[in-house]
C-alpha positions, -999 to 999 in steps of 0.1 A, spaced: 231 -626 133 219 -661 142 211 -669 106 247 -662 98 261 -685 126 270 -655 148 268 -645 184 251 -612 192 269 -593 219 245 -564 218 220 -545 197 208 -512 210 195 -481 192 214 -481 159 244 -500 171 252 -537 167 282 -558 179 285 -594 169 311 -622 167 309 -642 135 328 -669 116 351 -657 88 329 -671 61 297 -654 73 308 -619 84 302 -600 51 269 -617 45 258 -608 80 269 -571 76 250 -570 43 219 -585 59 221 -560 88 225 -531 64 194 -542 45 173 -547 76 182 -513 90 175 -495 58 141 -512 56 132 -501 91 144 -465 85 124 -463 53 93 -471 72 99 -452 104 121 -423 94 103 -410 64 109 -375 78 147 -379 73 147 -367 37 161 -336 20 140 -310 2 140 -332 -29 127 -362 -10 159 -382 -10 168 -401 21 194 -386 44 199 -416 67 225 -444 62 243 -470 81 281 -477 82 298 -509 93 333 -521 104 343 -557 99 375 -570 115 389 -604 107 412 -612 137 432 -642 148 416 -660 177 446 -653 199 445 -616 195 433 -597 226 396 -589 222 401 -554 238 425 -546 209 400 -558 183 372 -538 199 392 -506 201 403 -509 165 368 -516 154 357 -482 167 386 -465 148 378 -484 117 342 -474 118 347 -437 127 380 -429 108 376 -451 77 340 -460 70 325 -427 81 353 -401 78 375 -413 49 348 -430 29 320 -406 36 295 -427 55 270 -452 40 300 -475 37 316 -507 49 352 -509 61 371 -541 65 405 -548 82 425 -580 85 445 -586 116 471 -613 119 494 -621 149 520 -598 133 496 -568 131 471 -553 108 476 -567 72 452 -547 51 423 -522 52 396 -518 26 365 -497 24 338 -489 0 303 -475 -3 276 -501 0 262 -493 -34 225 -496 -43 210 -523 -20 245 -534 -10 255 -542 -46 292 -537 -40 294 -562 -12 272 -586 -31 297 -585 -61 327 -590 -37 309 -620 -22 303 -635 -56 340 -631 -65 350 -648 -33 328 -678 -42 342 -680 -77 378 -679 -65 371 -704 -37 357 -728 -63 387 -722 -86 411 -727 -56 395 -761 -49 401 -772 -85 436 -757 -87 454 -748 -55 471 -714 -58 444 -699 -81 436 -673 -54 472 -663 -50 491 -663 -83 469 -640 -104 460 -618 -74 496 -612 -65 503 -603 -101 473 -579 -100 487 -564 -68 521 -558 -85 505 -540 -114 482 -519 -92 511 -509 -70 529 -497 -102 499 -475 -108 495 -464 -72 489 -427 -71 483 -425 -109 448 -411 -116 425 -415 -145 430 -378 -153 466 -383 -162 462 -411 -186 453 -442 -166 416 -446 -173 397 -476 -161 396 -492 -196 434 -492 -198 439 -505 -163 413 -532 -170 431 -544 -201 464 -546 -183 449 -566 -154 429 -589 -177 462 -596 -196 479 -604 -163 451 -627 -152 447 -645 -185 485 -652 -188 491 -662 -152 486 -698 -160 457 -706 -137 431 -704 -165 450 -728 -188 423 -755 -185 394 -730 -192 381 -729 -227 369 -692 -223 398 -680 -202 398 -645 -218 361 -640 -211 365 -653 -175 394 -630 -169 374 -600 -183 344 -608 -162 363 -612 -129 386 -582 -135 356 -561 -145 339 -570 -112 370 -565 -91 384 -533 -105 358 -509 -92 366 -522 -57 402 -513 -62 395 -476 -69 401 -450 -42 380 -419 -37 407 -398 -55 406 -421 -86 439 -438 -79 441 -476 -76 450 -498 -47 455 -535 -43 436 -539 -10 405 -554 -26 426 -580 -44 443 -590 -12 411 -591 7 396 -613 -20 426 -636 -17 423 -637 21 386 -646 20 389 -671 -9 416 -690 11 395 -686 43 424 -669 60 448 -699 55 482 -691 41 494 -715 14 
């Protein structure tokens, strides 16, 4: 927690509560997940199934909240986010994120950690790329991501089994990104669009194979460091 500029409230048993800057929260969650899994791998070798696969995991809830929101509200919601979203809805071994603003909760996103936290690592990389692009061209983190949200909302509830496979959705979103105007100065804008959409799209997929825009809006929020432009 300290390495990520945070303040540790408590750490007891398998529970951790910490306050962190916006920029460091996901990195800290990922580091904690990695540390816990290493410890359990050494000390909980008996927690395996008949095939020798591990049966232990750790789930996390990360809430981005405005500094003027009551801390009691944030703490109560963090328990709901952990229990109802990360564990129940996502099936444990997952991270759930919620963004609160003065007007209320803005978005909720959740996903399995992936092997060695790969899914969070990919999201962090996208955040860094969009932040760099935003510095060069203000609005980069908004214009294409809003257009992506519009297209994903059109597909909301549509599953791959009924004709909207990931390849088709990816082509649609790549086209939206490449023609949004924010990549006009890039020589390889098609390749950039394909790489970024390819990394983002799995984070937009729900457990029932439908698509949602929460990951895109979380990416926008983090890339802009919570500041509305």
